[in-house]
TORPA-139834 format. One record per residue (C-alpha): x, y, z; residue number from 1. Coordinates in nm, 2 decimals, always signed. Last residue first. Example, Ala and Ser with C-alpha at 12.3 -4.5 7.8 and 13.67 -1.06 7.14 Angstrom:
NODE       px       py       pz     n
NODE    +1.37    -0.11    +0.71     2
NODE    +1.23    -0.45    +0.78     1
***
This chain:
NODE       px       py       pz     n
NODE    +2.91    +1.23    +0.29   207
NODE    +2.61    +1.44    +0.20   206
NODE    +2.39    +1.13    +0.18   205
NODE    +2.43    +1.08    +0.56   204
NODE    +2.26    +1.41    +0.63   203
NODE    +1.91    +1.29    +0.72   202
NODE    +1.66    +1.43    +0.97   201
NODE    +1.40    +1.16    +1.05   200
NODE    +1.04    +1.08    +1.11   199
NODE    +0.89    +1.42    +1.19   198
NODE    +0.51    +1.39    +1.21   197
NODE    +0.24    +1.49    +0.98   196
NODE    +0.02    +1.34    +1.09   195
NODE    -0.10    +1.04    +0.89   194
NODE    +0.15    +1.06    +0.74   193
NODE    +0.53    +1.09    +0.77   192
NODE    +0.76    +1.39    +0.74   191
NODE    +1.12    +1.34    +0.63   190
NODE    +1.38    +1.61    +0.68   189
NODE    +1.65    +1.60    +0.41   188
NODE    +1.96    +1.82    +0.46   187
NODE    +2.13    +1.97    +0.15   186
NODE    +2.26    +2.27    +0.34   185
NODE    +2.26    +2.21    +0.71   184
NODE    +1.95    +2.28    +0.91   183
NODE    +2.03    +2.44    +1.24   182
NODE    +1.81    +2.37    +1.54   181
NODE    +1.91    +2.58    +1.84   180
NODE    +1.90    +2.91    +1.65   179
NODE    +1.56    +2.85    +1.50   178
NODE    +1.41    +2.72    +1.82   177
NODE    +1.54    +3.04    +2.00   176
NODE    +1.39    +3.25    +1.72   175
NODE    +1.06    +3.06    +1.75   174
NODE    +1.04    +3.12    +2.12   173
NODE    +1.11    +3.49    +2.07   172
NODE    +0.83    +3.51    +1.81   171
NODE    +0.60    +3.32    +2.05   170
NODE    +0.69    +3.57    +2.33   169
NODE    +0.61    +3.86    +2.10   168
NODE    +0.28    +3.69    +1.99   167
NODE    +0.18    +3.48    +1.69   166
NODE    +0.21    +3.15    +1.88   165
NODE    +0.17    +2.86    +1.63   164
NODE    +0.36    +2.57    +1.79   163
NODE    +0.19    +2.24    +1.72   162
NODE    +0.52    +2.05    +1.65   161
NODE    +0.44    +2.06    +1.28   160
NODE    +0.42    +2.44    +1.32   159
NODE    +0.78    +2.45    +1.43   158
NODE    +0.88    +2.21    +1.15   157
NODE    +0.72    +2.45    +0.90   156
NODE    +0.89    +2.75    +1.05   155
NODE    +1.22    +2.56    +1.04   154
NODE    +1.16    +2.50    +0.67   153
NODE    +1.11    +2.87    +0.62   152
NODE    +1.43    +2.96    +0.80   151
NODE    +1.64    +2.72    +0.61   150
NODE    +1.51    +2.73    +0.25   149
NODE    +1.31    +2.52    +0.01   148
NODE    +1.31    +2.21    -0.22   147
NODE    +1.00    +2.01    -0.13   146
NODE    +1.00    +1.65    -0.24   145
NODE    +0.67    +1.46    -0.23   144
NODE    +0.69    +1.08    -0.21   143
NODE    +0.35    +0.92    -0.27   142
NODE    -0.01    +0.94    -0.15   141
NODE    -0.24    +1.20    -0.30   140
NODE    -0.19    +1.57    -0.21   139
NODE    -0.44    +1.74    +0.03   138
NODE    -0.21    +1.71    +0.33   137
NODE    +0.07    +1.88    +0.13   136
NODE    -0.16    +2.18    +0.07   135
NODE    -0.25    +2.20    +0.44   134
NODE    +0.12    +2.18    +0.54   133
NODE    +0.21    +2.45    +0.29   132
NODE    -0.07    +2.68    +0.42   131
NODE    +0.05    +2.63    +0.78   130
NODE    +0.40    +2.74    +0.68   129
NODE    +0.26    +3.04    +0.49   128
NODE    +0.06    +3.15    +0.79   127
NODE    +0.37    +3.11    +1.01   126
NODE    +0.57    +3.34    +0.79   125
NODE    +0.28    +3.59    +0.76   124
NODE    +0.27    +3.62    +1.14   123
NODE    +0.65    +3.68    +1.14   122
NODE    +0.58    +3.97    +0.90   121
NODE    +0.65    +3.94    +0.53   120
NODE    +0.80    +4.19    +0.28   119
NODE    +0.68    +4.40    -0.02   118
NODE    +0.66    +4.71    +0.19   117
NODE    +0.78    +4.64    +0.55   116
NODE    +0.59    +4.43    +0.79   115
NODE    +0.61    +4.42    +1.17   114
NODE    +0.31    +4.22    +1.29   113
NODE    +0.51    +3.96    +1.50   112
NODE    +0.70    +4.24    +1.68   111
NODE    +0.99    +4.07    +1.85   110
NODE    +1.20    +4.39    +1.86   109
NODE    +1.51    +4.18    +1.94   108
NODE    +1.44    +3.96    +1.64   107
NODE    +1.45    +4.26    +1.41   106
NODE    +1.76    +4.41    +1.59   105
NODE    +1.96    +4.09    +1.54   104
NODE    +1.86    +4.07    +1.17   103
NODE    +1.97    +4.43    +1.12   102
NODE    +2.30    +4.36    +1.30   101
NODE    +2.36    +4.06    +1.07   100
NODE    +2.27    +4.21    +0.73    99
NODE    +2.61    +4.36    +0.66    98
NODE    +2.79    +4.04    +0.77    97
NODE    +2.56    +3.84    +0.55    96
NODE    +2.67    +4.04    +0.25    95
NODE    +2.48    +4.28    +0.03    94
NODE    +2.37    +4.33    -0.33    93
NODE    +2.05    +4.52    -0.28    92
NODE    +1.72    +4.36    -0.17    91
NODE    +1.82    +4.40    +0.20    90
NODE    +1.79    +4.78    +0.15    89
NODE    +1.42    +4.73    +0.09    88
NODE    +1.34    +4.67    +0.46    87
NODE    +1.40    +4.34    +0.63    86
NODE    +1.13    +4.06    +0.63    85
NODE    +1.23    +3.80    +0.38    84
NODE    +1.15    +3.44    +0.48    83
NODE    +1.28    +3.20    +0.21    82
NODE    +1.06    +3.08    -0.07    81
NODE    +0.81    +2.80    -0.03    80
NODE    +0.54    +2.97    -0.24    79
NODE    +0.50    +2.68    -0.48    78
NODE    +0.67    +2.60    -0.81    77
NODE    +0.56    +2.27    -0.95    76
NODE    +0.75    +1.97    -1.10    75
NODE    +0.58    +1.66    -1.22    74
NODE    +0.79    +1.34    -1.20    73
NODE    +0.85    +1.18    -1.54    72
NODE    +1.19    +1.34    -1.58    71
NODE    +1.32    +1.16    -1.26    70
NODE    +1.70    +1.19    -1.27    69
NODE    +1.69    +1.53    -1.44    68
NODE    +1.43    +1.66    -1.19    67
NODE    +1.64    +1.54    -0.90    66
NODE    +1.95    +1.71    -1.06    65
NODE    +1.75    +2.03    -1.10    64
NODE    +1.61    +2.06    -0.74    63
NODE    +1.92    +2.22    -0.60    62
NODE    +1.94    +2.47    -0.89    61
NODE    +1.58    +2.58    -0.83    60
NODE    +1.65    +2.61    -0.46    59
NODE    +1.94    +2.84    -0.52    58
NODE    +1.75    +3.04    -0.79    57
NODE    +1.45    +3.13    -0.58    56
NODE    +1.10    +3.03    -0.70    55
NODE    +1.08    +2.76    -0.44    54
NODE    +1.04    +2.40    -0.56    53
NODE    +0.79    +2.12    -0.53    52
NODE    +0.87    +1.79    -0.70    51
NODE    +0.57    +1.55    -0.70    50
NODE    +0.53    +1.18    -0.71    49
NODE    +0.90    +1.15    -0.63    48
NODE    +1.07    +0.85    -0.80    47
NODE    +1.19    +0.59    -0.54    46
NODE    +1.48    +0.55    -0.31    45
NODE    +1.59    +0.91    -0.35    44
NODE    +1.94    +0.97    -0.21    43
NODE    +2.11    +1.02    -0.56    42
NODE    +1.91    +1.34    -0.61    41
NODE    +2.03    +1.48    -0.28    40
NODE    +2.39    +1.39    -0.37    39
NODE    +2.36    +1.58    -0.69    38
NODE    +2.23    +1.88    -0.50    37
NODE    +2.52    +1.85    -0.25    36
NODE    +2.76    +1.86    -0.55    35
NODE    +2.59    +2.17    -0.68    34
NODE    +2.62    +2.34    -0.34    33
NODE    +2.99    +2.25    -0.32    32
NODE    +3.05    +2.42    -0.65    31
NODE    +2.86    +2.72    -0.51    30
NODE    +2.49    +2.77    -0.56    29
NODE    +2.35    +3.08    -0.70    28
NODE    +2.19    +3.38    -0.53    27
NODE    +1.92    +3.54    -0.75    26
NODE    +1.63    +3.56    -0.51    25
NODE    +1.76    +3.82    -0.28    24
NODE    +2.10    +3.97    -0.40    23
NODE    +2.44    +3.84    -0.30    22
NODE    +2.78    +3.96    -0.18    21
NODE    +2.98    +3.65    -0.07    20
NODE    +2.96    +3.53    +0.29    19
NODE    +2.98    +3.16    +0.25    18
NODE    +2.61    +3.10    +0.28    17
NODE    +2.54    +3.39    +0.03    16
NODE    +2.73    +3.20    -0.24    15
NODE    +2.49    +2.91    -0.18    14
NODE    +2.54    +2.57    -0.02    13
NODE    +2.27    +2.34    -0.13    12
NODE    +1.90    +2.41    -0.08    11
NODE    +1.72    +2.27    +0.22    10
NODE    +1.51    +1.97    +0.15     9
NODE    +1.17    +1.88    +0.31     8
NODE    +1.10    +1.52    +0.21     7
NODE    +0.73    +1.44    +0.24     6
NODE    +0.60    +1.08    +0.27     5
NODE    +0.25    +0.96    +0.19     4
NODE    +0.17    +0.59    +0.18     3
NODE    +0.14    +0.34    -0.10     2
NODE    +0.00    +0.00    +0.00     1
***
């Protein structure tokens, strides 16, 4: 009997991950990131029934070897992009070091409704995580591969654990969870159904 499994996959190492200047949405993978993407593709034990991918370049590049290995698997772009919440200056070509104090200040303010033009609030992030889980629940049985991003995937896992607090304290709790639970580039987190529940976090395929 076919069951439902979901693989939540963080994109491979990007130029932004190693501190190079980058721009939202266009950041490419490094050579290591491309190798991680190939290792993710090799880790599949069956053809995915659906390949879901973020609109961002680094996730698209990570999904490509899997799509090449399984050309018969449908591929869809869903809103599983990274959480972007800083003002417009963050859309310029910037480094992680430049953004770090702004990110620190954002989480220190802990305002779940703070939203800048064209950006998300923390409440929006949790809403989008919940919407993904609802959409996955509605899919037929099979293996669904979701190629996404670190902060967004941690929000999904936070919601899976029945944590939905859209309050300052809830935002601080999520940030603490985020910092305590890193997701390496190329990691696979498997969700099982009925549930969903977290079955495993796998990095052995990365060598």
